[in-house]
Every structure is written in C-alpha cells, then in structure tokens.
N, C-alpha and C positions, 0 to 999 in steps of 0.2 A: 082294683084289678089285680089278679093273681098272676105272678110271673112263672114260678117253678116251685117244686116242693123238694125238700131234702130232709130225710129222716123224720118225716111227719111234721117238719117245720116249713111253713109256707113263707115264701118271699113275696112281699107286697110292693107294688109300684106306689110311690108316695106322691111325687111331683116331678114335672119337667119344667126347666127354666127356659124362658123365651130368648134370652141372649145367646149369641154364638161366641164361644171361647176360641182363642187362637193361641197355639203353643209357640215356643220360640222358633220352631222349624216351619211355621206358617200353616200347620195343619189346623183345620177348623173342627170344632166339636160342639155337640149339644149335650147338656148335663141333665141327669135325672137322679133322683134320690130313691133308694129302695130300703126296705126294712124287713126284719124277721124277728120273731119272738125266740128268745133263748130258753133253755131248760129252766132257768130260774125266774121265768115270766117277765123278764125285762126285755126291752126292744132295742136292737141295734139298728143304726141307720148309716148308710154309706152312699157314696156317689158312684155312678157309672157314666163314663164319657163316651159317646158314640161319635165316631168320625163321620163327617159329612162327605168327605172326599174318598171314602174307602180306607181300608187299613184296619189296624187292631183297635178293638174296644179296650178302654182302660178303666180300672176301678180302684177306688181307695180301699184301705182297710177300714175298720169301724171308725166313723167320725163322731158318733154320739151314741149314748145309751140312755134310754128314757123308760119311764114306767108304763107307758101305754103307746099304742100306735097313734093315737090322737096327739100325744105329746111329741112324737117324731114328726108328725105333720106340722105342728106348731113350730118346732125347731126349724124345719125345712123352709117354712114361710119367711123366716127372718134372715136367710142366707143372702149375702151380698155378692156382687160380681168379684170383688177383691178376694173374698173367701173362696169362691169357686176357682179363681185363678190359682190360688195356693193349693186347693184340693187337686186340680189337674196336675200340678207339679208333683204333688205327693204320689198321685197315681202313676205318673211317668217314672218316678223313682222306684216303683215296685216292679218295673219291667226287668226281665232277666238280664238284659244288657247293662242296665243301670246298677243292678245288684252286683254283677260281675265287676264293673268298674269300681264300685265302692269296696268290694272285697280286695281287689288288687291294690287300691290306695291304702287300705287298712294293713295289708300284708307288707307293703313298702314302709309304712309308718312303724309297724312292729319291728321290721328289720333295722330301720334307722334307730329305734329305741334300744334294740339289742346291741347294735354297734356302738352307740353312745355309752351304754352301760359298760361294755367291755373296755372302751377307751378310758372311762373314768376309773375302772378297776385297775387297769394297767398303770395309769398315772399315779394312783394311790399306792400301788405296789412299788413303783419306781421311787416315789417320795419316801416310803418306808425304808427301802433299801439304802437310799441316800442318807437318811437320818442315822441308820445303823452304821453305815460307813463312817460318818462324821463322829459318832459316839466312840467307835473303836479307835479312830484316829486321835481323838482327844485323850482317850485312856492311854494309848501308846506314848503320846507326847508327855503325859503326866509321869508315866513310868520312867521314861528317859530322863526327865528333869530330876526325879527322885534318885535315880542312880548317879546322876552327876553331882548332886548336892553333897553327899558324903566326901567325894573326892575334893571338891572345892573347900569344904570345911577342913579336911585333913591337910590340904595344902596351906591353909591359913594358920593352922595350929602347929605346923612343923617348925622345928628349931630354925633360927635364922641362918645357921650354917648350911642347912640342907636345902634352903630355898634357892631357887634359881634367881640369879640376878638378871634383871632386864638388860638387854644389849642396847648400847647407846647408838 
C-alpha cells in the first residue's frame, strides 16, 4: 500500500502492530512501520506512532537500512514490544519540546564546563604565582644570608682587642 511520494521516492506501508503502546503520560498509540527506497537503492525503515486518543503523531528517524523492501518487511516481522517501547521513546525525544529541553541541558552543561575550566585555570595561575612568590622569597633569604656571612667571618677574624666582650 502506497502512503505518499517525495521526489519520486515512494513511501510504503510495511506493517501495523496489534499491540497498543502506552507512553509515560498515559497516551495510547498504535505503531506502524514505513519504508522508502533511497537514491542508492537501499531501503530505510522507520516507525510511526498514531495516537488512539487524538494528539500528535510521532515518528522515529531511520531505524533500519536494508537491501530490499522484502528485507524491511522481514526486519519488521521480528520487532518486539520492548523494541517498540524504545522506539516510541526515541520518537518522543524528537519532538521540538524534547529537543529544546536537551539543548537547554546541553547549554547548561557547556556553561558548567566553561566555569570549571575557568576555575581550574585560575587555580593553576594562583599556584604558579605562589610558587613564584616562594622562589623569590627563598632567593631573598639566600641573598640576605650571603650578605651576613662576610660580616660574621670578619667578626671572627678580627683581632681579639677589637672584639667585643660579652657582658656578664
């Protein structure tokens, strides 16, 4: 049975499943598989979920690519209810609201990553500045000890008459 045409490519109805699927919001759907031939002569297959209580029809992206329409029919015949439940979730994830929520979450994650990278960079810079401060402090301390050593050596080598006598 032919459903529609697009750029000389016909979309074919492949199979409808007898079970009724229920999404987390309690909406009930019936699932169908459709297929179309690609320009490279391979066949794509996907699911379309029709709401039984009204509302928006949902569809997945390509779920399979096969060499013939018969191969898509064979693939569709082996689909389980568990697979259909997952496909319904994938179709729900393609809705604009779901895409927007994912983009918002991704933007928040990216902002978090940027803030974390900035914090790591600032911490690294603070550590580098601290190391530099400590290095200069050690150098200054060494210079001060070096300046004091000649005085101490000079005091030890001075004649006894010029040495100060410790007070009792």
